[in-house]
PAKEVO-258519 format. One record per atom (N, C-alpha, C): residue number from 1; residue in one letter; atom name; x, y, z. Coordinates in pm, 1 decimal. Example, Ala and Ser with C-alpha at 12.3 -4.5 7.8 and 13.67 -1.06 7.14 Angstrom:
BEGIN
<pamar 1	kolza A	markol N	x 1319.0	y -569.0	z 780.0>
<pamar 1	kolza A	markol CA	x 1230.0	y -450.0	z 780.0>
<pamar 1	kolza A	markol C	x 1320.0	y -330.0	z 780.0>
<pamar 2	kolza S	markol N	x 1285.0	y -225.0	z 708.0>
<pamar 2	kolza S	markol CA	x 1367.0	y -106.0	z 714.0>
<pamar 2	kolza S	markol C	x 1290.0	y 3.0	z 787.0>
END
This chain:
BEGIN
<pamar 1	kolza X	markol N	x 10409.9	y 13508.8	z 11987.1>
<pamar 1	kolza X	markol CA	x 10333.6	y 13480.1	z 12104.7>
<pamar 1	kolza X	markol C	x 10188.9	y 13522.3	z 12080.3>
<pamar 2	kolza X	markol N	x 10097.6	y 13440.9	z 12127.3>
<pamar 2	kolza X	markol CA	x 9955.2	y 13469.1	z 12115.1>
<pamar 2	kolza X	markol C	x 9897.7	y 13487.7	z 12254.5>
<pamar 3	kolza X	markol N	x 9822.7	y 13595.6	z 12273.0>
<pamar 3	kolza X	markol CA	x 9758.0	y 13622.1	z 12400.8>
<pamar 3	kolza X	markol C	x 9608.0	y 13630.2	z 12378.1>
<pamar 4	kolza X	markol N	x 9532.3	y 13549.8	z 12450.3>
<pamar 4	kolza X	markol CA	x 9386.1	y 13551.6	z 12440.2>
<pamar 4	kolza X	markol C	x 9327.9	y 13599.0	z 12572.0>
<pamar 5	kolza X	markol N	x 9266.2	y 13715.3	z 12569.6>
<pamar 5	kolza X	markol CA	x 9198.4	y 13767.4	z 12688.0>
<pamar 5	kolza X	markol C	x 9051.9	y 13726.6	z 12679.3>
<pamar 6	kolza X	markol N	x 8987.3	y 13714.8	z 12791.8>
<pamar 6	kolza X	markol CA	x 8847.4	y 13670.3	z 12798.8>
<pamar 6	kolza X	markol C	x 8832.5	y 13532.6	z 12732.5>
<pamar 7	kolza X	markol N	x 8927.5	y 13444.5	z 12761.5>
<pamar 7	kolza X	markol CA	x 8931.5	y 13312.7	z 12698.5>
<pamar 7	kolza X	markol C	x 8808.6	y 13228.4	z 12727.9>
<pamar 8	kolza X	markol N	x 8736.9	y 13259.2	z 12834.7>
<pamar 8	kolza X	markol CA	x 8616.7	y 13183.4	z 12867.1>
<pamar 8	kolza X	markol C	x 8507.0	y 13203.4	z 12762.0>
<pamar 9	kolza X	markol N	x 8520.4	y 13306.8	z 12679.0>
<pamar 9	kolza X	markol CA	x 8419.2	y 13335.3	z 12578.7>
<pamar 9	kolza X	markol C	x 8456.8	y 13287.2	z 12439.1>
<pamar 10	kolza X	markol N	x 8562.3	y 13207.8	z 12429.1>
<pamar 10	kolza X	markol CA	x 8603.1	y 13154.2	z 12299.4>
<pamar 10	kolza X	markol C	x 8530.4	y 13023.9	z 12271.0>
<pamar 11	kolza X	markol N	x 8503.2	y 13000.6	z 12142.6>
<pamar 11	kolza X	markol CA	x 8441.2	y 12873.6	z 12106.2>
<pamar 11	kolza X	markol C	x 8547.1	y 12781.1	z 12046.2>
<pamar 12	kolza X	markol N	x 8505.3	y 12663.2	z 12008.9>
<pamar 12	kolza X	markol CA	x 8599.3	y 12561.3	z 11959.4>
<pamar 12	kolza X	markol C	x 8677.4	y 12611.0	z 11838.3>
<pamar 13	kolza X	markol N	x 8611.1	y 12678.9	z 11746.5>
<pamar 13	kolza X	markol CA	x 8680.9	y 12728.4	z 11626.8>
<pamar 13	kolza X	markol C	x 8788.7	y 12829.7	z 11663.9>
<pamar 14	kolza X	markol N	x 8759.7	y 12916.9	z 11758.9>
<pamar 14	kolza X	markol CA	x 8862.3	y 13012.4	z 11803.9>
<pamar 14	kolza X	markol C	x 8985.5	y 12938.7	z 11855.7>
<pamar 15	kolza X	markol N	x 8963.2	y 12838.0	z 11939.8>
<pamar 15	kolza X	markol CA	x 9074.5	y 12762.2	z 11997.0>
<pamar 15	kolza X	markol C	x 9153.9	y 12691.9	z 11887.3>
<pamar 16	kolza X	markol N	x 9083.7	y 12636.3	z 11788.6>
<pamar 16	kolza X	markol CA	x 9154.1	y 12566.5	z 11679.4>
<pamar 16	kolza X	markol C	x 9239.4	y 12662.6	z 11598.3>
<pamar 17	kolza X	markol N	x 9187.0	y 12781.1	z 11569.9>
<pamar 17	kolza X	markol CA	x 9263.4	y 12879.5	z 11493.2>
<pamar 17	kolza X	markol C	x 9387.9	y 12922.4	z 11570.9>
<pamar 18	kolza X	markol N	x 9370.9	y 12951.5	z 11698.8>
<pamar 18	kolza X	markol CA	x 9487.2	y 12993.1	z 11778.3>
<pamar 18	kolza X	markol C	x 9589.7	y 12881.6	z 11791.3>
<pamar 19	kolza X	markol N	x 9542.6	y 12760.7	z 11805.5>
<pamar 19	kolza X	markol CA	x 9635.5	y 12647.5	z 11814.3>
<pamar 19	kolza X	markol C	x 9712.7	y 12632.2	z 11683.5>
<pamar 20	kolza X	markol N	x 9644.4	y 12652.5	z 11571.7>
<pamar 20	kolza X	markol CA	x 9709.1	y 12642.7	z 11440.8>
<pamar 20	kolza X	markol C	x 9815.2	y 12751.9	z 11425.7>
<pamar 21	kolza X	markol N	x 9782.0	y 12873.3	z 11467.2>
<pamar 21	kolza X	markol CA	x 9877.7	y 12983.8	z 11460.3>
<pamar 21	kolza X	markol C	x 9998.6	y 12957.4	z 11548.1>
<pamar 22	kolza X	markol N	x 9974.5	y 12900.8	z 11663.6>
<pamar 22	kolza X	markol CA	x 10081.3	y 12881.2	z 11761.1>
<pamar 22	kolza X	markol C	x 10171.7	y 12762.9	z 11728.0>
<pamar 23	kolza X	markol N	x 10124.2	y 12667.5	z 11656.7>
<pamar 23	kolza X	markol CA	x 10205.3	y 12551.5	z 11622.7>
<pamar 23	kolza X	markol C	x 10205.3	y 12447.4	z 11732.5>
<pamar 24	kolza X	markol N	x 10298.6	y 12458.2	z 11826.0>
<pamar 24	kolza X	markol CA	x 10314.7	y 12355.7	z 11928.5>
<pamar 24	kolza X	markol C	x 10259.4	y 12393.8	z 12065.5>
<pamar 25	kolza X	markol N	x 10199.6	y 12510.4	z 12077.5>
<pamar 25	kolza X	markol CA	x 10140.2	y 12550.1	z 12204.2>
<pamar 25	kolza X	markol C	x 10235.8	y 12606.4	z 12306.7>
<pamar 26	kolza X	markol N	x 10356.7	y 12639.4	z 12263.4>
<pamar 26	kolza X	markol CA	x 10455.5	y 12688.9	z 12359.0>
<pamar 26	kolza X	markol C	x 10448.2	y 12839.9	z 12378.8>
<pamar 27	kolza X	markol N	x 10383.4	y 12909.4	z 12287.5>
<pamar 27	kolza X	markol CA	x 10380.2	y 13055.7	z 12293.8>
<pamar 27	kolza X	markol C	x 10237.8	y 13107.8	z 12304.5>
<pamar 28	kolza X	markol N	x 10156.3	y 13039.4	z 12379.3>
<pamar 28	kolza X	markol CA	x 10016.1	y 13075.4	z 12392.2>
<pamar 28	kolza X	markol C	x 9983.4	y 13108.1	z 12536.9>
<pamar 29	kolza X	markol N	x 9930.2	y 13226.1	z 12559.0>
<pamar 29	kolza X	markol CA	x 9889.9	y 13268.2	z 12692.8>
<pamar 29	kolza X	markol C	x 9741.9	y 13301.2	z 12687.2>
<pamar 30	kolza X	markol N	x 9668.9	y 13253.8	z 12784.2>
<pamar 30	kolza X	markol CA	x 9526.9	y 13287.4	z 12789.9>
<pamar 30	kolza X	markol C	x 9490.0	y 13335.5	z 12929.0>
<pamar 31	kolza X	markol N	x 9393.5	y 13424.6	z 12932.0>
<pamar 31	kolza X	markol CA	x 9341.4	y 13475.5	z 13059.2>
<pamar 31	kolza X	markol C	x 9189.9	y 13471.2	z 13050.7>
<pamar 32	kolza X	markol N	x 9129.7	y 13422.8	z 13155.2>
<pamar 32	kolza X	markol CA	x 8984.2	y 13416.7	z 13156.0>
<pamar 32	kolza X	markol C	x 8933.6	y 13371.1	z 13290.5>
<pamar 33	kolza X	markol N	x 8806.7	y 13388.8	z 13310.9>
<pamar 33	kolza X	markol CA	x 8741.7	y 13350.5	z 13435.2>
<pamar 33	kolza X	markol C	x 8618.8	y 13268.7	z 13399.4>
<pamar 34	kolza X	markol N	x 8622.6	y 13140.2	z 13429.6>
<pamar 34	kolza X	markol CA	x 8512.1	y 13053.8	z 13389.4>
<pamar 34	kolza X	markol C	x 8379.6	y 13093.0	z 13455.3>
<pamar 35	kolza X	markol N	x 8384.0	y 13168.8	z 13563.5>
<pamar 35	kolza X	markol CA	x 8261.1	y 13216.3	z 13627.3>
<pamar 35	kolza X	markol C	x 8197.5	y 13333.1	z 13552.4>
<pamar 36	kolza X	markol N	x 8267.9	y 13388.9	z 13454.1>
<pamar 36	kolza X	markol CA	x 8215.9	y 13503.2	z 13380.0>
<pamar 36	kolza X	markol C	x 8178.9	y 13468.3	z 13236.0>
<pamar 37	kolza X	markol N	x 8167.7	y 13342.6	z 13205.0>
<pamar 37	kolza X	markol CA	x 8133.4	y 13300.8	z 13068.2>
<pamar 37	kolza X	markol C	x 7990.3	y 13343.3	z 13035.6>
<pamar 38	kolza X	markol N	x 7974.5	y 13418.7	z 12926.0>
<pamar 38	kolza X	markol CA	x 7841.2	y 13467.1	z 12888.0>
<pamar 38	kolza X	markol C	x 7803.2	y 13433.2	z 12743.9>
<pamar 39	kolza X	markol N	x 7891.7	y 13368.8	z 12669.9>
<pamar 39	kolza X	markol CA	x 7863.6	y 13343.1	z 12529.6>
<pamar 39	kolza X	markol C	x 7839.9	y 13195.9	z 12497.5>
<pamar 40	kolza X	markol N	x 7779.7	y 13123.3	z 12588.2>
<pamar 40	kolza X	markol CA	x 7753.8	y 12981.9	z 12561.8>
<pamar 40	kolza X	markol C	x 7659.3	y 12964.0	z 12443.3>
<pamar 41	kolza X	markol N	x 7572.9	y 13062.2	z 12418.3>
<pamar 41	kolza X	markol CA	x 7481.8	y 13054.0	z 12303.7>
<pamar 41	kolza X	markol C	x 7557.2	y 13059.2	z 12171.1>
<pamar 42	kolza X	markol N	x 7683.7	y 13102.8	z 12174.0>
<pamar 42	kolza X	markol CA	x 7766.3	y 13105.6	z 12053.7>
<pamar 42	kolza X	markol C	x 7866.3	y 12989.7	z 12052.3>
<pamar 43	kolza X	markol N	x 7852.0	y 12896.5	z 12146.0>
<pamar 43	kolza X	markol CA	x 7939.7	y 12781.2	z 12148.9>
<pamar 43	kolza X	markol C	x 8061.4	y 12797.7	z 12238.5>
<pamar 44	kolza X	markol N	x 8071.2	y 12911.2	z 12307.0>
<pamar 44	kolza X	markol CA	x 8184.7	y 12931.9	z 12397.4>
<pamar 44	kolza X	markol C	x 8172.4	y 12838.0	z 12516.7>
<pamar 45	kolza X	markol N	x 8286.7	y 12789.2	z 12561.6>
<pamar 45	kolza X	markol CA	x 8285.5	y 12698.1	z 12674.7>
<pamar 45	kolza X	markol C	x 8406.1	y 12722.8	z 12763.3>
<pamar 46	kolza X	markol N	x 8383.7	y 12758.2	z 12889.4>
<pamar 46	kolza X	markol CA	x 8497.4	y 12776.6	z 12979.6>
<pamar 46	kolza X	markol C	x 8568.0	y 12645.1	z 13010.0>
<pamar 47	kolza X	markol N	x 8507.9	y 12533.1	z 12973.5>
<pamar 47	kolza X	markol CA	x 8572.9	y 12403.6	z 12994.3>
<pamar 47	kolza X	markol C	x 8703.0	y 12393.2	z 12916.2>
<pamar 48	kolza X	markol N	x 8713.1	y 12467.0	z 12805.8>
<pamar 48	kolza X	markol CA	x 8836.1	y 12464.7	z 12726.7>
<pamar 48	kolza X	markol C	x 8953.6	y 12517.7	z 12807.1>
<pamar 49	kolza X	markol N	x 8929.8	y 12619.8	z 12889.7>
<pamar 49	kolza X	markol CA	x 9037.2	y 12674.1	z 12973.4>
<pamar 49	kolza X	markol C	x 9088.5	y 12565.8	z 13067.4>
<pamar 50	kolza X	markol N	x 8996.9	y 12495.0	z 13129.7>
<pamar 50	kolza X	markol CA	x 9035.3	y 12389.8	z 13223.4>
<pamar 50	kolza X	markol C	x 9109.5	y 12277.6	z 13151.4>
<pamar 51	kolza X	markol N	x 9064.6	y 12243.0	z 13030.7>
<pamar 51	kolza X	markol CA	x 9130.4	y 12136.3	z 12953.8>
<pamar 51	kolza X	markol C	x 9272.1	y 12176.0	z 12915.5>
<pamar 52	kolza X	markol N	x 9291.4	y 12299.6	z 12875.4>
<pamar 52	kolza X	markol CA	x 9425.5	y 12346.6	z 12838.0>
<pamar 52	kolza X	markol C	x 9516.4	y 12345.8	z 12959.9>
<pamar 53	kolza X	markol N	x 9464.9	y 12390.0	z 13072.8>
<pamar 53	kolza X	markol CA	x 9545.6	y 12388.7	z 13195.4>
<pamar 53	kolza X	markol C	x 9586.0	y 12247.1	z 13233.5>
<pamar 54	kolza X	markol N	x 9493.9	y 12151.5	z 13219.8>
<pamar 54	kolza X	markol CA	x 9527.9	y 12011.4	z 13250.5>
<pamar 54	kolza X	markol C	x 9633.3	y 11958.8	z 13153.9>
<pamar 55	kolza X	markol N	x 9619.1	y 11991.8	z 13027.4>
<pamar 55	kolza X	markol CA	x 9715.3	y 11946.8	z 12927.0>
<pamar 55	kolza X	markol C	x 9853.7	y 12003.2	z 12956.3>
<pamar 56	kolza X	markol N	x 9860.9	y 12129.3	z 12991.8>
<pamar 56	kolza X	markol CA	x 9990.7	y 12189.5	z 13023.3>
<pamar 56	kolza X	markol C	x 10054.4	y 12123.4	z 13145.1>
<pamar 57	kolza X	markol N	x 9974.8	y 12087.1	z 13244.3>
<pamar 57	kolza X	markol CA	x 10028.3	y 12018.7	z 13361.4>
<pamar 57	kolza X	markol C	x 10085.0	y 11883.4	z 13322.4>
<pamar 58	kolza X	markol N	x 10017.7	y 11813.1	z 13234.8>
<pamar 58	kolza X	markol CA	x 10066.0	y 11682.7	z 13188.3>
<pamar 58	kolza X	markol C	x 10196.9	y 11698.7	z 13111.9>
<pamar 59	kolza X	markol N	x 10202.6	y 11799.2	z 13025.6>
<pamar 59	kolza X	markol CA	x 10324.1	y 11823.0	z 12946.5>
<pamar 59	kolza X	markol C	x 10440.2	y 11858.8	z 13039.1>
<pamar 60	kolza X	markol N	x 10414.7	y 11946.3	z 13134.8>
<pamar 60	kolza X	markol CA	x 10521.3	y 11985.3	z 13228.0>
<pamar 60	kolza X	markol C	x 10571.5	y 11867.8	z 13310.0>
<pamar 61	kolza X	markol N	x 10479.1	y 11786.4	z 13360.2>
<pamar 61	kolza X	markol CA	x 10522.4	y 11672.6	z 13441.9>
<pamar 61	kolza X	markol C	x 10601.0	y 11572.8	z 13357.9>
<pamar 62	kolza X	markol N	x 10562.8	y 11555.1	z 13231.7>
<pamar 62	kolza X	markol CA	x 10637.8	y 11467.1	z 13142.5>
<pamar 62	kolza X	markol C	x 10778.0	y 11521.7	z 13114.6>
<pamar 63	kolza X	markol N	x 10787.9	y 11653.9	z 13096.5>
<pamar 63	kolza X	markol CA	x 10918.0	y 11714.8	z 13071.6>
<pamar 63	kolza X	markol C	x 11007.4	y 11704.8	z 13194.3>
<pamar 64	kolza X	markol N	x 10948.8	y 11719.1	z 13311.4>
<pamar 64	kolza X	markol CA	x 11027.2	y 11707.3	z 13434.3>
<pamar 64	kolza X	markol C	x 11079.2	y 11564.7	z 13453.4>
<pamar 65	kolza X	markol N	x 10997.3	y 11467.4	z 13416.5>
<pamar 65	kolza X	markol CA	x 11037.7	y 11327.3	z 13432.8>
<pamar 65	kolza X	markol C	x 11149.0	y 11288.9	z 13335.3>
<pamar 66	kolza X	markol N	x 11146.2	y 11348.2	z 13215.8>
<pamar 66	kolza X	markol CA	x 11247.7	y 11314.8	z 13116.8>
<pamar 66	kolza X	markol C	x 11368.7	y 11406.6	z 13122.6>
<pamar 67	kolza X	markol N	x 11354.1	y 11517.6	z 13197.1>
<pamar 67	kolza X	markol CA	x 11463.0	y 11613.4	z 13205.9>
<pamar 67	kolza X	markol C	x 11469.6	y 11709.2	z 13090.8>
<pamar 68	kolza X	markol N	x 11369.6	y 11709.4	z 13002.4>
<pamar 68	kolza X	markol CA	x 11368.3	y 11803.0	z 12890.1>
<pamar 68	kolza X	markol C	x 11287.5	y 11925.8	z 12925.9>
<pamar 69	kolza X	markol N	x 11307.6	y 12033.9	z 12852.5>
<pamar 69	kolza X	markol CA	x 11236.2	y 12159.7	z 12879.9>
<pamar 69	kolza X	markol C	x 11163.4	y 12206.6	z 12758.4>
END
């Protein structure tokens, strides 16, 4: 399991590395507050948190429709 705290301060490379470590994204937990993002000068984007949340909602709704978990 991978846990990322202060996820709003991660940049694209951080997300790619964690995704690679995690494999399929089933064991990844992130915590962050997009209103507290302070590292945009280093490429950090709180939009990634929102994108991951949207992706998880899509995956869950697809699993519910097919009956898989």
